[in-house]
Structure formats: structure tokens, C-alpha cells
C-alpha positions in Angstrom: -3.1 14.6 -7.2 -5.2 10.9 -6.5 -8.4 10.1 -7.9 -11.7 8.5 -6.7 -11.1 4.8 -7.5 -13.5 2.3 -6.6 -12.9 -1.6 -5.1 -14.8 -4.7 -7.5 -16.2 -7.3 -5.5 -13.7 -9.6 -7.1 -11.2 -8.2 -4.6 -12.3 -10.3 -1.7 -11.9 -13.7 -4.0 -8.8 -13.5 -5.3 -6.4 -16.1 -3.6 -3.6 -13.1 -3.7 -5.6 -11.2 -1.7 -6.2 -13.5 0.7 -2.7 -14.8 1.4 -2.5 -11.1 3.1 -3.5 -10.2 6.5 -6.1 -8.5 6.8 -4.6 -5.3 7.8 -2.3 -5.8 4.7 -4.8 -5.8 2.5 -6.1 -2.9 3.9 -3.3 -1.1 3.5 -3.4 -1.3 -0.2 -6.7 -0.4 -0.5 -5.4 2.7 0.8 -2.4 2.7 -1.0 -5.3 3.1 -4.4 -5.9 6.7 -3.0 -2.3 8.2 -3.0 -1.5 6.7 -6.0 -0.6 8.7 -9.2 -2.2 8.1 -12.4 0.9 5.9 -12.9 0.4 4.4 -9.4 3.7 4.9 -8.2 3.9 7.0 -5.2 6.2 7.9 -2.1 7.0 4.9 0.3 8.4 6.3 3.2 6.6 4.5 5.9 6.4 7.1 8.3 4.4 9.3 5.6 2.8 6.2 4.8 1.5 6.0 7.9 0.7 9.7 9.3 -1.0 10.3 6.0 -2.6 6.5 5.7 -3.3 5.6 9.9 -3.6 8.9 11.6 -5.1 7.5 14.1 -3.2 5.1 14.7 -0.5 5.2 16.6 1.2 1.6 16.1 1.1 2.0 12.8 4.9 3.4 11.9 6.5 -0.2 13.6 3.4 -2.5 11.7 3.4 -0.5 8.1 7.0 -2.3 6.8 5.5 -5.9 7.5 2.7 -5.3 5.7 4.3 -3.3 2.6 6.4 -6.4 2.7 3.9 -9.0 2.6 2.4 -6.7 -0.5 6.0 -7.1 -2.3 5.9 -10.7 -1.6 2.2 -11.0 -2.7 3.9 -8.8 -6.0 0.9 -6.3 -4.7 3.7 -3.8 -5.7 6.6 -2.9 -6.7 9.1 -1.0 -4.3 12.3 0.8 -5.6 14.2 3.7 -4.9 14.8 6.9 -6.9 18.0 8.9 -5.7 17.6 7.1 -2.2 13.7 7.7 -1.9 11.6 5.0 -1.6 8.7 5.1 -3.5 6.3 1.5 -4.9 3.6 1.7 -7.5 1.3 -0.4 -7.9 1.5 -2.9 -11.5 
């Protein structure tokens, strides 16, 4: 079950975070709300778009790019379990 988490004031000053697009940064923060206590969540783009961006019709087509940005900056790791996509926040 997701927990309430807080953002440190230094978040915006991180060079790693600063290398991300604004949309990828928002996705990263939103992922914190759905990961379990070990930092893991399903990484199905359709489910993430419906859960995190229910009012944004274009999210489904954009979310994969944002996930790739997060993975490129080592903000998340993606992997498969029995053919299903998952992610974790290290």
C-alpha cells in the first residue's frame, strides 16, 4: 500500500533531477505515491497513465519516454517478472 511521502527542499537543486524534463520530474514524484515500501511498482504504461494522469489524454503516448528519461538518469530501474514490467526506485 502506498504511503504518504514528502519531498525534500533540495529535490529541485539536484543535478540528476535537473537533467530530466519537467514532465519526467512530475512522473518521478508521482511514482513515489504508488510504490510499495521497497520502492517497487508495476510499470505498465497504460496502468500508470490511468492511475497518475487520469485527466490527460496524451499521457499514455508520452509516459514511456518519461520512464526512459528516469531510467537513463538512474532514478528508476525497470525489469520483468514473468513477462510483466515492474520498476523500482533505488
